[in-house]
A tleap script that builds the chain and sets N, CA, C and O, in Angstrom:
source leaprc.protein.ff14SB
mol = sequence {
  NMET GLY ILE LEU VAL LEU LEU VAL ILE GLY
  ALA ALA ALA GLY PHE LEU ALA THR ARG PHE
  MET ARG VAL GLU MET GLY THR LEU GLN THR
  VAL MET VAL GLY VAL ALA GLY ALA LEU ILE
  GLY GLY LEU LEU ILE ARG LEU LEU LEU ALA
  ALA THR GLY ALA VAL ALA GLY LEU VAL GLY
  ALA VAL LEU GLY ALA MET ILE VAL ILE TRP
  ILE VAL GLN LYS LEU ARG CSER
}
set mol.1.N position { 12.121 -4.608 -16.117 }
set mol.1.CA position { 11.722 -3.217 -16.065 }
set mol.1.C position { 10.206 -3.093 -15.988 }
set mol.1.O position { 9.707 -2.211 -15.289 }
set mol.2.N position { 9.466 -3.938 -16.677 }
set mol.2.CA position { 8.013 -3.888 -16.672 }
set mol.2.C position { 7.422 -4.152 -15.299 }
set mol.2.O position { 6.432 -3.527 -14.918 }
set mol.3.N position { 8.017 -5.070 -14.556 }
set mol.3.CA position { 7.516 -5.388 -13.218 }
set mol.3.C position { 7.739 -4.209 -12.273 }
set mol.3.O position { 6.885 -3.905 -11.441 }
set mol.4.N position { 8.886 -3.547 -12.405 }
set mol.4.CA position { 9.168 -2.386 -11.570 }
set mol.4.C position { 8.166 -1.265 -11.840 }
set mol.4.O position { 7.680 -0.630 -10.904 }
set mol.5.N position { 7.859 -1.022 -13.095 }
set mol.5.CA position { 6.877 0.002 -13.460 }
set mol.5.C position { 5.507 -0.379 -12.907 }
set mol.5.O position { 4.792 0.479 -12.389 }
set mol.6.N position { 5.132 -1.654 -13.011 }
set mol.6.CA position { 3.856 -2.118 -12.485 }
set mol.6.C position { 3.781 -1.893 -10.977 }
set mol.6.O position { 2.738 -1.477 -10.472 }
set mol.7.N position { 4.858 -2.159 -10.254 }
set mol.7.CA position { 4.873 -1.947 -8.806 }
set mol.7.C position { 4.759 -0.471 -8.448 }
set mol.7.O position { 4.055 -0.115 -7.504 }
set mol.8.N position { 5.445 0.389 -9.196 }
set mol.8.CA position { 5.385 1.824 -8.910 }
set mol.8.C position { 3.989 2.369 -9.203 }
set mol.8.O position { 3.420 3.091 -8.384 }
set mol.9.N position { 3.437 2.028 -10.362 }
set mol.9.CA position { 2.085 2.475 -10.699 }
set mol.9.C position { 1.073 1.860 -9.737 }
set mol.9.O position { 0.125 2.528 -9.324 }
set mol.10.N position { 1.267 0.608 -9.383 }
set mol.10.CA position { 0.377 -0.058 -8.434 }
set mol.10.C position { 0.409 0.599 -7.064 }
set mol.10.O position { -0.633 0.769 -6.431 }
set mol.11.N position { 1.598 0.970 -6.603 }
set mol.11.CA position { 1.707 1.644 -5.306 }
set mol.11.C position { 0.997 2.994 -5.344 }
set mol.11.O position { 0.268 3.347 -4.417 }
set mol.12.N position { 1.213 3.743 -6.417 }
set mol.12.CA position { 0.551 5.048 -6.547 }
set mol.12.C position { -0.962 4.880 -6.647 }
set mol.12.O position { -1.716 5.611 -6.004 }
set mol.13.N position { -1.401 3.927 -7.447 }
set mol.13.CA position { -2.841 3.693 -7.616 }
set mol.13.C position { -3.477 3.225 -6.312 }
set mol.13.O position { -4.561 3.681 -5.952 }
set mol.14.N position { -2.814 2.325 -5.611 }
set mol.14.CA position { -3.332 1.848 -4.329 }
set mol.14.C position { -3.431 2.968 -3.312 }
set mol.14.O position { -4.416 3.068 -2.581 }
set mol.15.N position { -2.402 3.817 -3.267 }
set mol.15.CA position { -2.418 4.962 -2.353 }
set mol.15.C position { -3.585 5.886 -2.669 }
set mol.15.O position { -4.338 6.269 -1.773 }
set mol.16.N position { -3.737 6.246 -3.949 }
set mol.16.CA position { -4.823 7.151 -4.343 }
set mol.16.C position { -6.198 6.518 -4.088 }
set mol.16.O position { -7.111 7.182 -3.596 }
set mol.17.N position { -6.335 5.244 -4.422 }
set mol.17.CA position { -7.626 4.565 -4.244 }
set mol.17.C position { -8.011 4.480 -2.766 }
set mol.17.O position { -9.174 4.683 -2.416 }
set mol.18.N position { -7.032 4.177 -1.892 }
set mol.18.CA position { -7.357 4.101 -0.468 }
set mol.18.C position { -7.721 5.472 0.087 }
set mol.18.O position { -8.543 5.571 0.997 }
set mol.19.N position { -7.126 6.522 -0.446 }
set mol.19.CA position { -7.463 7.882 -0.001 }
set mol.19.C position { -8.841 8.286 -0.515 }
set mol.19.O position { -9.634 8.856 0.235 }
set mol.20.N position { -9.137 8.003 -1.777 }
set mol.20.CA position { -10.443 8.341 -2.348 }
set mol.20.C position { -11.572 7.620 -1.624 }
set mol.20.O position { -12.639 8.189 -1.398 }
set mol.21.N position { -11.328 6.356 -1.259 }
set mol.21.CA position { -12.374 5.557 -0.632 }
set mol.21.C position { -12.292 5.596 0.897 }
set mol.21.O position { -13.082 4.932 1.569 }
set mol.22.N position { -11.358 6.355 1.450 }
set mol.22.CA position { -11.177 6.518 2.898 }
set mol.22.C position { -11.056 5.169 3.615 }
set mol.22.O position { -11.798 4.869 4.550 }
set mol.23.N position { -10.094 4.371 3.143 }
set mol.23.CA position { -9.836 3.042 3.700 }
set mol.23.C position { -8.412 3.033 4.237 }
set mol.23.O position { -7.499 3.549 3.593 }
set mol.24.N position { -8.224 2.453 5.407 }
set mol.24.CA position { -6.890 2.316 5.986 }
set mol.24.C position { -6.378 0.910 5.711 }
set mol.24.O position { -7.028 -0.073 6.065 }
set mol.25.N position { -5.214 0.817 5.080 }
set mol.25.CA position { -4.571 -0.465 4.790 }
set mol.25.C position { -3.085 -0.319 5.054 }
set mol.25.O position { -2.540 0.785 5.061 }
set mol.26.N position { -2.444 -1.450 5.270 }
set mol.26.CA position { -0.998 -1.451 5.408 }
set mol.26.C position { -0.336 -1.200 4.057 }
set mol.26.O position { -0.992 -1.231 3.016 }
set mol.27.N position { 0.956 -0.955 4.088 }
set mol.27.CA position { 1.692 -0.633 2.862 }
set mol.27.C position { 1.643 -1.783 1.863 }
set mol.27.O position { 1.377 -1.561 0.682 }
set mol.28.N position { 1.892 -2.999 2.315 }
set mol.28.CA position { 1.889 -4.151 1.417 }
set mol.28.C position { 0.500 -4.379 0.819 }
set mol.28.O position { 0.374 -4.658 -0.373 }
set mol.29.N position { -0.531 -4.261 1.639 }
set mol.29.CA position { -1.899 -4.415 1.137 }
set mol.29.C position { -2.230 -3.336 0.114 }
set mol.29.O position { -2.869 -3.616 -0.901 }
set mol.30.N position { -1.799 -2.106 0.377 }
set mol.30.CA position { -2.055 -1.001 -0.537 }
set mol.30.C position { -1.397 -1.258 -1.887 }
set mol.30.O position { -2.012 -1.042 -2.931 }
set mol.31.N position { -0.144 -1.720 -1.867 }
set mol.31.CA position { 0.562 -2.014 -3.113 }
set mol.31.C position { -0.107 -3.178 -3.837 }
set mol.31.O position { -0.270 -3.134 -5.056 }
set mol.32.N position { -0.498 -4.221 -3.097 }
set mol.32.CA position { -1.146 -5.373 -3.724 }
set mol.32.C position { -2.477 -4.981 -4.366 }
set mol.32.O position { -2.779 -5.401 -5.483 }
set mol.33.N position { -3.267 -4.177 -3.660 }
set mol.33.CA position { -4.534 -3.700 -4.213 }
set mol.33.C position { -4.272 -2.846 -5.442 }
set mol.33.O position { -4.983 -2.954 -6.441 }
set mol.34.N position { -3.257 -2.000 -5.373 }
set mol.34.CA position { -2.917 -1.147 -6.505 }
set mol.34.C position { -2.453 -1.930 -7.714 }
set mol.34.O position { -2.833 -1.608 -8.840 }
set mol.35.N position { -1.635 -2.959 -7.504 }
set mol.35.CA position { -1.166 -3.791 -8.615 }
set mol.35.C position { -2.340 -4.541 -9.233 }
set mol.35.O position { -2.464 -4.607 -10.456 }
set mol.36.N position { -3.204 -5.108 -8.383 }
set mol.36.CA position { -4.399 -5.788 -8.910 }
set mol.36.C position { -5.266 -4.794 -9.673 }
set mol.36.O position { -5.795 -5.101 -10.741 }
set mol.37.N position { -5.401 -3.610 -9.112 }
set mol.37.CA position { -6.171 -2.573 -9.784 }
set mol.37.C position { -5.527 -2.133 -11.082 }
set mol.37.O position { -6.219 -1.857 -12.062 }
set mol.38.N position { -4.207 -2.066 -11.094 }
set mol.38.CA position { -3.495 -1.686 -12.316 }
set mol.38.C position { -3.740 -2.711 -13.414 }
set mol.38.O position { -3.931 -2.351 -14.575 }
set mol.39.N position { -3.734 -3.972 -13.049 }
set mol.39.CA position { -3.988 -5.020 -14.042 }
set mol.39.C position { -5.430 -4.965 -14.544 }
set mol.39.O position { -5.679 -4.984 -15.750 }
set mol.40.N position { -6.369 -4.896 -13.614 }
set mol.40.CA position { -7.789 -4.873 -13.986 }
set mol.40.C position { -8.145 -3.571 -14.701 }
set mol.40.O position { -8.704 -3.582 -15.797 }
set mol.41.N position { -7.814 -2.459 -14.066 }
set mol.41.CA position { -8.177 -1.162 -14.621 }
set mol.41.C position { -7.463 -0.849 -15.923 }
set mol.41.O position { -8.054 -0.288 -16.845 }
set mol.42.N position { -6.190 -1.214 -15.996 }
set mol.42.CA position { -5.444 -0.980 -17.227 }
set mol.42.C position { -6.055 -1.707 -18.405 }
set mol.42.O position { -6.167 -1.155 -19.500 }
set mol.43.N position { -6.449 -2.950 -18.177 }
set mol.43.CA position { -7.093 -3.719 -19.244 }
set mol.43.C position { -8.449 -3.139 -19.609 }
set mol.43.O position { -8.795 -3.047 -20.787 }
set mol.44.N position { -9.220 -2.745 -18.592 }
set mol.44.CA position { -10.538 -2.170 -18.855 }
set mol.44.C position { -10.446 -0.872 -19.635 }
set mol.44.O position { -11.175 -0.673 -20.607 }
set mol.45.N position { -9.561 0.004 -19.217 }
set mol.45.CA position { -9.429 1.289 -19.902 }
set mol.45.C position { -8.973 1.079 -21.343 }
set mol.45.O position { -9.498 1.710 -22.260 }
set mol.46.N position { -8.015 0.210 -21.541 }
set mol.46.CA position { -7.526 -0.028 -22.906 }
set mol.46.C position { -8.599 -0.662 -23.783 }
set mol.46.O position { -8.707 -0.344 -24.968 }
set mol.47.N position { -9.381 -1.548 -23.208 }
set mol.47.CA position { -10.440 -2.187 -23.988 }
set mol.47.C position { -11.593 -1.230 -24.275 }
set mol.47.O position { -12.089 -1.169 -25.400 }
set mol.48.N position { -12.014 -0.490 -23.267 }
set mol.48.CA position { -13.179 0.379 -23.422 }
set mol.48.C position { -12.877 1.661 -24.181 }
set mol.48.O position { -13.676 2.095 -25.011 }
set mol.49.N position { -11.753 2.258 -23.907 }
set mol.49.CA position { -11.453 3.552 -24.501 }
set mol.49.C position { -10.358 3.501 -25.565 }
set mol.49.O position { -10.105 4.491 -26.253 }
set mol.50.N position { -9.722 2.360 -25.695 }
set mol.50.CA position { -8.594 2.205 -26.614 }
set mol.50.C position { -7.552 3.292 -26.369 }
set mol.50.O position { -6.942 3.800 -27.311 }
set mol.51.N position { -7.352 3.645 -25.105 }
set mol.51.CA position { -6.383 4.675 -24.737 }
set mol.51.C position { -5.063 4.022 -24.354 }
set mol.51.O position { -5.042 2.934 -23.779 }
set mol.52.N position { -3.978 4.686 -24.672 }
set mol.52.CA position { -2.653 4.201 -24.289 }
set mol.52.C position { -1.907 5.310 -23.572 }
set mol.52.O position { -2.333 6.465 -23.571 }
set mol.53.N position { -0.815 4.955 -22.975 }
set mol.53.CA position { 0.016 5.948 -22.305 }
set mol.53.C position { -0.046 5.814 -20.799 }
set mol.53.O position { -0.896 5.112 -20.250 }
set mol.54.N position { 0.869 6.500 -20.146 }
set mol.54.CA position { 1.002 6.397 -18.691 }
set mol.54.C position { -0.185 7.011 -17.963 }
set mol.54.O position { -0.623 6.478 -16.944 }
set mol.55.N position { -0.711 8.118 -18.466 }
set mol.55.CA position { -1.827 8.780 -17.781 }
set mol.55.C position { -3.065 7.888 -17.812 }
set mol.55.O position { -3.734 7.716 -16.793 }
set mol.56.N position { -3.368 7.327 -18.969 }
set mol.56.CA position { -4.516 6.423 -19.067 }
set mol.56.C position { -4.298 5.191 -18.204 }
set mol.56.O position { -5.241 4.686 -17.595 }
set mol.57.N position { -3.069 4.705 -18.145 }
set mol.57.CA position { -2.757 3.547 -17.304 }
set mol.57.C position { -2.943 3.851 -15.836 }
set mol.57.O position { -3.458 3.016 -15.092 }
set mol.58.N position { -2.527 5.050 -15.398 }
set mol.58.CA position { -2.692 5.422 -13.997 }
set mol.58.C position { -4.163 5.602 -13.646 }
set mol.58.O position { -4.605 5.163 -12.584 }
set mol.59.N position { -4.914 6.237 -14.516 }
set mol.59.CA position { -6.358 6.403 -14.277 }
set mol.59.C position { -7.019 5.036 -14.178 }
set mol.59.O position { -7.810 4.790 -13.267 }
set mol.60.N position { -6.700 4.159 -15.101 }
set mol.60.CA position { -7.255 2.809 -15.068 }
set mol.60.C position { -6.833 2.051 -13.832 }
set mol.60.O position { -7.626 1.303 -13.259 }
set mol.61.N position { -5.589 2.234 -13.413 }
set mol.61.CA position { -5.093 1.555 -12.219 }
set mol.61.C position { -5.827 2.025 -10.978 }
set mol.61.O position { -6.184 1.211 -10.127 }
set mol.62.N position { -6.056 3.328 -10.860 }
set mol.62.CA position { -6.782 3.856 -9.702 }
set mol.62.C position { -8.214 3.326 -9.702 }
set mol.62.O position { -8.711 2.888 -8.664 }
set mol.63.N position { -8.875 3.363 -10.849 }
set mol.63.CA position { -10.243 2.840 -10.934 }
set mol.63.C position { -10.284 1.347 -10.610 }
set mol.63.O position { -11.173 0.889 -9.891 }
set mol.64.N position { -9.341 0.604 -11.131 }
set mol.64.CA position { -9.273 -0.828 -10.841 }
set mol.64.C position { -9.019 -1.101 -9.377 }
set mol.64.O position { -9.613 -2.015 -8.805 }
set mol.65.N position { -8.137 -0.317 -8.753 }
set mol.65.CA position { -7.859 -0.483 -7.325 }
set mol.65.C position { -9.095 -0.164 -6.491 }
set mol.65.O position { -9.356 -0.821 -5.483 }
set mol.66.N position { -9.848 0.837 -6.908 }
set mol.66.CA position { -11.080 1.165 -6.197 }
set mol.66.C position { -12.091 0.023 -6.317 }
set mol.66.O position { -12.820 -0.255 -5.365 }
set mol.67.N position { -12.142 -0.631 -7.458 }
set mol.67.CA position { -13.023 -1.785 -7.644 }
set mol.67.C position { -12.587 -2.923 -6.727 }
set mol.67.O position { -13.421 -3.574 -6.099 }
set mol.68.N position { -11.274 -3.160 -6.652 }
set mol.68.CA position { -10.757 -4.231 -5.791 }
set mol.68.C position { -11.087 -3.928 -4.326 }
set mol.68.O position { -11.504 -4.827 -3.597 }
set mol.69.N position { -10.907 -2.684 -3.886 }
set mol.69.CA position { -11.237 -2.311 -2.506 }
set mol.69.C position { -12.717 -2.535 -2.238 }
set mol.69.O position { -13.087 -3.069 -1.193 }
set mol.70.N position { -13.558 -2.132 -3.172 }
set mol.70.CA position { -15.006 -2.313 -3.015 }
set mol.70.C position { -15.349 -3.800 -2.878 }
set mol.70.O position { -16.158 -4.170 -2.027 }
set mol.71.N position { -14.745 -4.647 -3.703 }
set mol.71.CA position { -15.003 -6.089 -3.651 }
set mol.71.C position { -14.544 -6.649 -2.305 }
set mol.71.O position { -15.265 -7.431 -1.686 }
set mol.72.N position { -13.345 -6.257 -1.843 }
set mol.72.CA position { -12.835 -6.733 -0.557 }
set mol.72.C position { -13.756 -6.312 0.575 }
set mol.72.O position { -14.032 -7.105 1.475 }
set mol.73.N position { -14.240 -5.063 0.542 }
set mol.73.CA position { -15.163 -4.602 1.582 }
set mol.73.C position { -16.450 -5.403 1.568 }
set mol.73.O position { -16.977 -5.725 2.633 }
set mol.74.N position { -16.973 -5.735 0.396 }
set mol.74.CA position { -18.215 -6.512 0.302 }
set mol.74.C position { -17.997 -7.940 0.808 }
set mol.74.O position { -18.880 -8.512 1.448 }
set mol.75.N position { -16.837 -8.513 0.528 }
set mol.75.CA position { -16.563 -9.876 0.983 }
set mol.75.C position { -16.360 -9.938 2.496 }
set mol.75.O position { -16.689 -10.946 3.121 }
set mol.76.N position { -15.826 -8.879 3.084 }
set mol.76.CA position { -15.612 -8.852 4.538 }
set mol.76.C position { -16.902 -8.674 5.317 }
set mol.76.O position { -17.013 -9.147 6.448 }
set mol.77.N position { -17.875 -7.998 4.728 }
set mol.77.CA position { -19.120 -7.750 5.476 }
set mol.77.C position { -20.193 -8.759 5.188 }
set mol.77.O position { -21.287 -8.673 5.745 }
savepdb mol mol.pdb
quit
């Protein structure tokens, strides 16, 4: 069940992050970026703000996905 939730939150976070940063990616890439962002951002938000819950997790996931997109863009250029 945890993996399914991670994929759903990751897909949502990846979608939102790609829209916020105006980046075009395929569906699989978007989900992968979102899952990576969910892991990174979720940990950061919990560590920095000691926040729990789905809303804090989604915010952290979107922020983490945006960080991953930024890193990928820097590595490509």
